[in-house]
C-alpha positions in Angstrom: 72.4 110.2 117.7 73.6 111.6 114.4 71.2 111.5 111.5 67.9 112.2 113.2 67.4 115.6 111.7 65.7 118.6 113.2 62.3 119.7 114.2 60.0 121.7 116.5 57.8 120.7 119.4 54.9 123.0 120.6 53.3 122.6 124.0 50.8 124.4 126.1 50.6 123.7 129.8 52.4 120.4 129.4 50.1 119.2 126.5 51.8 118.6 123.2 49.9 120.6 120.5 52.1 119.6 117.5 55.5 118.7 116.4 57.2 119.0 113.1 60.4 117.2 112.1 62.6 117.1 109.0 64.7 113.9 108.7 68.2 114.7 107.4 70.6 111.7 107.4 73.9 112.6 108.9 72.9 116.1 110.2 73.4 117.3 113.7 70.3 116.4 115.7 68.6 119.6 116.8 65.1 120.8 117.3 63.4 123.6 119.1 60.7 123.0 121.8 58.4 126.0 122.1 55.7 126.5 124.7 53.3 129.1 125.9 55.9 131.8 126.7 57.9 131.1 123.5 60.9 129.6 125.2 62.7 126.9 123.2 64.9 123.9 124.0 66.9 121.5 121.8 66.0 118.0 121.0 66.9 115.4 118.3 63.9 114.9 116.1 62.3 112.9 113.4 60.2 114.0 110.4 56.4 114.4 110.7 54.3 114.8 107.6 51.3 117.1 107.6 51.5 118.9 110.9 51.0 122.6 110.8 52.5 124.4 113.7 50.3 126.5 115.9 50.7 130.3 115.5 51.4 130.8 119.2 47.8 130.6 120.3 44.9 128.2 119.7 42.3 129.7 117.3 39.4 131.2 119.2 36.8 128.6 118.1 39.0 125.8 119.5 40.4 127.5 122.6 37.6 126.4 124.9 37.8 122.8 123.5 41.6 122.7 124.0 41.3 124.2 127.5 38.8 121.5 128.5 41.1 118.8 127.1 44.2 120.2 128.9 42.3 120.3 132.1 41.2 116.7 131.7 44.7 115.6 130.8 46.2 117.3 133.8 43.7 115.5 136.0 44.4 112.2 134.3 48.0 111.8 135.3 50.0 114.3 137.3 53.2 112.3 136.9 53.5 113.2 133.2 56.1 115.9 132.3 54.6 119.3 132.3 57.6 121.3 131.2 58.9 121.3 127.6 62.4 120.8 128.9 61.3 117.5 130.5 59.7 116.5 127.1 63.1 117.3 125.5 64.8 115.0 127.9 62.3 112.2 127.2 62.6 112.5 123.4 66.4 112.6 123.5 66.4 109.5 125.7 63.9 107.7 123.3 66.0 108.5 120.3 69.1 107.3 122.1 67.5 103.9 122.5 66.5 104.2 126.1 63.3 102.5 127.4 61.3 105.7 128.1 57.5 105.9 128.2 56.1 108.5 125.8 52.6 107.1 125.9 51.8 109.1 129.0 52.6 112.5 127.5 49.3 114.4 127.1 48.4 115.3 123.5 46.0 117.8 122.1 43.5 115.4 120.5 40.6 117.8 120.6 40.3 117.9 116.8 40.0 114.1 116.5 37.0 111.9 116.2 36.0 109.3 118.8 37.2 106.6 116.4 40.6 108.3 116.0 41.0 108.7 119.8 40.2 105.0 120.3 42.8 104.1 117.7 45.4 106.4 119.3 44.6 105.1 122.8 45.0 101.5 121.6 48.2 102.2 119.8 49.7 104.1 122.7 49.1 100.8 124.7 51.2 98.7 122.3 54.4 98.1 124.3 57.9 99.1 123.2 59.5 96.3 121.2 56.2 94.9 119.9 54.4 95.3 116.6 50.7 94.9 115.6 49.1 94.7 112.1 46.6 97.3 111.1 43.8 94.7 111.5 45.1 93.8 115.0 45.2 97.5 116.0 41.6 97.9 114.7 40.5 95.0 116.9 42.4 96.4 119.9 40.6 99.7 119.4 37.2 98.0 119.3 36.7 98.2 115.5 37.6 94.7 114.2 36.8 95.4 110.5 38.4 98.8 110.3 42.0 97.9 109.4 42.0 100.3 106.4 40.6 103.2 108.5 43.3 102.5 111.1 45.8 102.9 108.3 44.4 106.3 107.5 44.7 107.3 111.2 48.4 106.2 111.1 49.0 108.0 107.8 47.7 111.3 109.3 49.3 110.9 112.7 50.4 114.4 114.0 52.3 113.0 116.9 54.9 110.6 115.4 56.9 109.7 118.5 54.0 110.0 121.0 51.6 107.9 118.9 54.0 105.2 117.8 52.7 104.3 114.3 56.1 102.7 113.6 54.8 99.8 115.7 52.0 99.1 113.1 53.0 96.9 110.3 51.3 95.4 107.2 50.2 91.7 107.4 52.8 90.9 104.8 55.8 92.9 105.9 56.9 96.2 107.4 54.4 98.4 105.5 54.9 102.1 104.8 55.7 105.1 106.9 54.4 108.1 105.1 56.8 110.8 104.0 59.4 109.7 106.5 59.9 106.4 104.7 60.4 102.8 105.6 64.1 103.5 106.5 63.0 105.7 109.4 60.4 103.2 110.5 63.1 100.4 110.5 65.4 102.7 112.5 62.7 103.4 115.1 61.9 99.7 115.4 65.6 98.9 115.8 65.8 101.3 118.8 63.2 99.0 120.4 65.0 95.8 119.4 62.7 94.9 116.5 64.2 93.9 113.2 61.9 93.7 110.1 
């Protein structure tokens, strides 16, 4: 698993709040997983552009919104990992090429619009080893003419592994992959048996 880089994963009550990764080819894969009490674990990681880590607590004006989201996510599926160490195991397995399901991991989407949540839900439903175009994802999300807006959702994705934007390709080829680059996108797809 050499070459994935390092990063951090923040959770609260089993809900992923954010993660931040720096891709460093050839480096030892290490990341820290932090949760409510500040404990950390090690995971191999990937880059993530634009995520700003929480400062240990959710800002007061969002705390109630996040609490409601966490409660609904906990009710939604009690089989999902609730411990950061379990998330570490899942991410390690995913980056080792194992067929693990990250789509069930609860995410803090409280700051997203209904459109963004619909796109995220549709994308999390795209199976491992399959790709869709931006236009196809827009249709799957219920917005058949919003391919460009779907591209914006992917470009600002704060949950790189848990919302698999690497499975979204351009109609004429692989397409971009933000600051991580097309090489990382190809490598993620290769883990799933897709060659582009």
